[in-house]
C-alpha positions as CSV (number, residue, x, y, z in Angstrom):
1,M,-46.9,-129.4,9.5
2,N,-49.8,-129.1,11.9
3,G,-52.6,-131.7,11.9
4,D,-54.8,-129.7,9.4
5,L,-54.7,-130.8,5.8
6,P,-53.5,-128.0,3.5
7,N,-55.7,-126.3,0.9
8,V,-55.3,-127.9,-2.4
9,R,-56.3,-125.7,-5.3
10,G,-55.6,-124.9,-8.9
11,V,-52.5,-122.8,-9.4
12,E,-53.0,-119.1,-9.9
13,R,-50.8,-116.5,-11.6
14,R,-49.7,-115.2,-8.2
15,D,-48.3,-118.6,-7.4
16,L,-45.9,-118.9,-10.3
17,A,-42.7,-117.5,-8.7
18,R,-43.2,-120.0,-5.9
19,V,-44.0,-122.8,-8.2
20,V,-40.7,-122.1,-10.1
21,E,-39.0,-122.4,-6.7
22,L,-40.8,-125.7,-6.0
23,C,-39.7,-127.0,-9.4
24,G,-36.1,-126.2,-8.4
25,D,-36.5,-128.1,-5.1
26,H,-38.0,-131.0,-7.1
27,A,-35.1,-131.0,-9.6
28,A,-32.6,-131.0,-6.7
29,F,-34.5,-133.9,-5.0
30,E,-34.3,-135.9,-8.3
31,R,-30.6,-135.0,-8.7
32,A,-31.3,-133.1,-11.9
33,A,-30.0,-129.8,-13.3
34,Y,-32.4,-126.9,-13.2
35,D,-32.2,-123.4,-14.6
36,P,-35.1,-121.1,-13.5
37,A,-34.5,-118.5,-16.2
38,G,-37.6,-117.8,-18.2
39,K,-39.6,-120.6,-16.5
40,Q,-42.2,-118.3,-14.8
41,E,-43.1,-116.7,-18.1
42,R,-43.3,-120.0,-20.0
43,L,-45.3,-121.6,-17.3
44,E,-47.7,-118.7,-17.3
45,Q,-48.2,-119.2,-21.1
46,A,-48.7,-122.9,-20.7
47,L,-51.2,-122.6,-17.9
48,F,-53.1,-119.4,-18.8
49,G,-52.4,-118.8,-22.5
50,E,-55.1,-118.8,-25.2
51,V,-54.9,-122.6,-25.4
52,P,-53.7,-123.9,-22.0
53,R,-51.4,-126.9,-22.3
54,L,-50.7,-127.6,-18.7
55,H,-52.9,-128.2,-15.6
56,A,-51.5,-127.5,-12.2
57,W,-52.4,-127.6,-8.5
58,V,-50.7,-126.4,-5.4
59,A,-50.9,-127.5,-1.7
60,E,-50.9,-124.4,0.5
61,Q,-50.6,-124.3,4.2
62,D,-50.3,-121.2,6.4
63,G,-49.6,-119.2,3.3
64,D,-46.7,-121.4,2.2
65,L,-46.8,-123.6,-0.9
66,I,-45.7,-127.0,0.3
67,G,-46.3,-129.0,-2.9
68,Y,-47.5,-129.1,-6.4
69,A,-48.7,-131.4,-9.2
70,T,-48.9,-130.8,-12.9
71,A,-50.5,-132.8,-15.7
72,T,-51.2,-132.8,-19.4
73,L,-53.7,-134.5,-21.5
74,D,-52.2,-136.8,-24.1
75,Y,-53.1,-139.6,-26.5
76,A,-52.1,-143.2,-26.3
77,T,-51.7,-144.9,-29.7
78,W,-51.9,-148.4,-28.3
79,D,-55.1,-147.6,-26.5
80,A,-56.4,-145.4,-29.2
81,A,-57.7,-143.2,-26.4
82,P,-56.7,-140.1,-24.3
83,F,-54.7,-140.4,-21.1
84,V,-53.7,-138.0,-18.4
85,H,-50.0,-137.6,-17.9
86,L,-48.9,-136.7,-14.4
87,D,-45.8,-134.7,-15.2
88,C,-44.8,-133.7,-11.6
89,L,-45.9,-134.4,-8.1
90,Y,-43.6,-132.9,-5.5
91,L,-43.9,-132.3,-1.8
92,R,-41.5,-130.4,0.5
93,P,-40.0,-132.9,3.0
94,Q,-42.2,-131.6,5.9
95,A,-45.3,-132.3,3.9
96,R,-44.6,-136.0,3.1
97,G,-46.5,-138.8,4.7
98,Q,-49.4,-136.5,5.7
99,G,-51.9,-137.3,2.9
100,V,-51.0,-134.2,0.9
101,G,-49.7,-136.3,-2.1
102,L,-52.9,-138.2,-2.2
103,L,-54.9,-134.9,-2.4
104,L,-52.8,-133.7,-5.3
105,L,-52.9,-137.0,-7.1
106,A,-56.7,-137.0,-6.7
107,E,-56.9,-133.7,-8.6
108,V,-54.9,-135.1,-11.5
109,L,-57.0,-138.2,-11.6
110,A,-60.2,-136.2,-11.5
111,L,-59.0,-134.2,-14.5
112,G,-58.4,-137.4,-16.4
113,K,-61.9,-138.7,-15.5
114,R,-63.5,-135.5,-16.6
115,A,-61.6,-135.6,-19.9
116,G,-62.6,-139.2,-20.6
117,C,-59.1,-140.6,-20.2
118,V,-58.6,-144.3,-20.1
119,N,-55.8,-144.1,-17.6
120,A,-53.2,-142.0,-15.9
121,Q,-49.5,-142.4,-16.6
122,W,-46.3,-141.1,-15.0
123,Q,-42.8,-142.0,-14.0
124,T,-40.6,-141.7,-11.0
125,P,-36.9,-142.4,-10.5
126,Q,-36.2,-146.0,-9.8
127,W,-34.4,-145.1,-6.6
128,N,-37.4,-143.2,-5.2
129,E,-38.8,-146.1,-3.2
130,D,-41.1,-143.9,-1.1
131,A,-42.8,-142.6,-4.2
132,I,-43.0,-146.1,-5.7
133,R,-44.7,-147.4,-2.5
134,F,-47.1,-144.5,-2.5
135,Y,-48.1,-145.0,-6.1
136,R,-48.5,-148.8,-5.6
137,R,-50.8,-148.2,-2.6
138,Q,-53.0,-146.2,-4.9
139,G,-53.3,-149.2,-7.2
140,A,-50.8,-148.1,-9.8
141,V,-48.7,-150.8,-11.6
142,G,-45.1,-150.1,-12.4
143,Y,-43.6,-150.8,-15.9
144,S,-39.9,-150.9,-16.5
145,K,-38.8,-148.7,-19.3
146,C,-35.8,-146.5,-20.0
147,R,-36.7,-142.8,-20.4
148,F,-34.8,-140.8,-23.0
149,I,-34.4,-137.1,-23.4
150,L,-32.9,-135.6,-26.6
151,P,-32.2,-131.8,-26.5
152,L,-33.6,-130.4,-29.7
153,R,-31.6,-127.2,-29.7
154,S,-28.5,-129.2,-30.8
155,Y,-30.3,-131.9,-32.8
156,R,-29.7,-132.1,-36.5
157,S,-31.9,-134.3,-38.7
158,P,-30.0,-137.0,-40.6
159,V,-31.5,-135.5,-43.8
160,D,-29.5,-132.3,-42.9
161,G,-26.2,-134.1,-43.1
162,P,-23.7,-135.2,-40.5
163,V,-24.1,-133.9,-37.0
């Protein structure tokens, strides 16, 4: 990266194929499986559909997307108030440590403030010490929890009988 900060802006339809590629890079970094099939179309609907469900920003430098952040607005029962959920924040390796992550995070936090959210929430793998240090430098406090994912395609309700 050169010394100039990238342009951070809202994602546009023309970015979606490259965002799907960044998602693949992000998944590989987090040691997770990733299948890009159908992702571009579903992201387009989530971002630009009649009722957008996802907010996204990209960091662009010299015509290349070098990072992205996505967020949703959600509701916290315990707080009885809305919060902004940072779903993804990813930077290509050459963009790390240059202030780009801070620019993307600022967009997410600004969305939360505009929406009247009481806080921002997110997670990162416990082994990602660089991200943990970055978030703590911003004033975030870490909470230990175990994240669960249950694929619903194969889920059968107990009222439907044995699985």
